[in-house]
C-alpha positions, 0 to 999 in steps of 0.5 A, a space after each residue: 230124146 228117143 225111147 226104145 224097149 230095153 231088150 233085157 225085159 221079157 213080155 207077153 201079150 194077152 187079149 191086147 194087153 201086155 205084161 212085162 217082167 222086170 228082171 231088175 226087181 223081179 216084179 211083173 208090170 201089167 199094161 193097159 191098152 194105151 200103155 200096151 200100144 206104146 210098148 209095142 211101138 217101142 220096138 224101135 227108137 221113137 220120139 215122143 211126137 211119134 208116139 203121140 201121133 200113133 196114140 192120137 190116131 187110135 184114141 180119141 183124146 186131146 193132145 195135152 192129155 195124150 202128152 201127159 199120159 205119155 210123159 208119165 208112162 215113159 218116166 215110169 218105164 225110164 225109172 224102172 229101167 224097162 226102156 232105153 233113152 237116147 239123148 
């Protein structure tokens, strides 16, 4: 699977953190540092492995913890229609 930001989602960066505006439910979503890194990295289609390698190059975290966090975050963004998924 490949993931990419939904072009209809507005976002702003402030102090290395991203705030998304979800126009589907009119709510704001504040992202932490690692989630912000993923969001910025999804400017083009990426696989989970590409995302994992990016985060492992930045953060000192185990591969299994990294994958758990990535999967949780991508599932949440997918449910809220903030990213697009290509199978």
